[in-house]
C-alpha positions as CSV (number, residue, x, y, z in Angstrom):
1,M,-0.2,12.0,7.9
2,N,-1.4,11.8,11.5
3,Y,-3.6,8.8,10.6
4,L,-0.5,6.6,10.3
5,T,1.7,6.5,13.4
6,A,5.2,5.1,13.6
7,E,3.8,2.1,15.6
8,Q,1.3,1.3,12.8
9,K,4.0,1.5,10.2
10,K,6.2,-0.9,12.2
11,E,3.3,-3.2,12.5
12,I,2.7,-3.2,8.8
13,F,6.4,-3.7,8.0
14,E,6.6,-6.6,10.5
15,K,3.5,-8.3,9.1
16,Y,4.4,-8.0,5.4
17,G,8.1,-7.4,5.3
18,K,11.0,-9.5,6.6
19,S,11.2,-7.6,9.9
20,N,9.8,-4.4,11.5
21,T,12.7,-2.4,10.1
22,D,12.3,-3.8,6.6
23,T,11.0,-0.7,4.9
24,G,12.4,-1.2,1.5
25,S,11.0,-4.5,0.3
26,P,8.3,-4.3,-2.3
27,E,5.9,-6.3,-0.1
28,S,6.1,-3.9,2.8
29,Q,5.8,-0.8,0.6
30,I,2.8,-2.3,-1.2
31,A,1.1,-3.0,2.1
32,L,1.8,0.5,3.3
33,F,0.5,2.0,0.1
34,S,-2.6,-0.1,0.4
35,Y,-3.3,1.1,3.9
36,R,-2.9,4.7,2.8
37,I,-5.1,4.1,-0.3
38,N,-7.9,2.7,1.9
39,H,-7.7,5.6,4.2
40,L,-7.8,8.2,1.4
41,T,-10.7,6.3,-0.3
42,E,-12.7,6.6,3.0
43,H,-11.8,10.3,3.2
44,L,-13.0,10.9,-0.4
45,K,-16.3,9.2,0.3
46,V,-17.1,12.0,2.7
47,H,-15.3,14.9,0.9
48,R,-16.1,14.3,-2.7
49,K,-14.7,17.6,-4.0
50,D,-11.3,17.3,-2.3
51,Y,-9.3,17.2,-5.6
52,G,-5.9,17.4,-3.9
53,T,-6.6,14.2,-2.0
54,Q,-8.0,12.7,-5.2
55,R,-4.7,13.4,-7.0
56,A,-2.6,12.0,-4.2
57,L,-4.8,8.9,-4.2
58,L,-4.2,8.4,-7.9
59,K,-0.5,8.8,-7.5
60,L,-0.4,6.3,-4.7
61,V,-2.4,3.8,-6.8
62,G,0.1,4.3,-9.7
63,K,3.1,3.7,-7.3
64,R,1.5,0.5,-6.0
65,R,0.7,-0.7,-9.5
66,R,4.4,-0.2,-10.6
67,L,5.7,-2.0,-7.5
68,L,3.2,-4.9,-8.2
69,D,4.4,-5.0,-11.8
70,Y,8.0,-5.1,-10.7
71,L,7.3,-8.0,-8.3
72,K,5.3,-9.8,-11.0
73,E,8.3,-9.6,-13.4
74,N,10.9,-10.7,-10.9
75,D,9.2,-13.1,-8.5
76,I,5.7,-14.3,-9.4
77,E,5.3,-16.3,-6.1
78,R,5.9,-13.3,-3.9
79,Y,3.5,-11.3,-6.2
80,R,0.8,-14.0,-5.7
81,T,1.3,-14.1,-2.0
82,I,1.1,-10.3,-1.4
83,V,-2.0,-10.0,-3.7
84,K,-3.7,-12.8,-1.8
85,E,-2.8,-11.4,1.6
86,L,-4.1,-7.8,0.8
87,N,-7.1,-9.0,-1.2
88,L,-6.1,-6.8,-4.2
89,R,-7.8,-8.9,-6.8
90,K,-11.4,-9.9,-6.8
């Protein structure tokens, strides 16, 4: 994963989590997964037959979906905030 440096991760965690060391909150993980999903999507636009990457992308989308469902069940306001910030719903 050379496309995602430690500094970029800290920046994501700082922006969406409670602090730059907050790696466990659902919001920071969802933001990180979204960054990785966008990167893999761009990769697959160029390399259409890269099925390993395609599988990894689908697994990431599923992980993000489960975290979003968890957040929706437990704290609807935090869910609405993260969805709005990341533009996940059209």
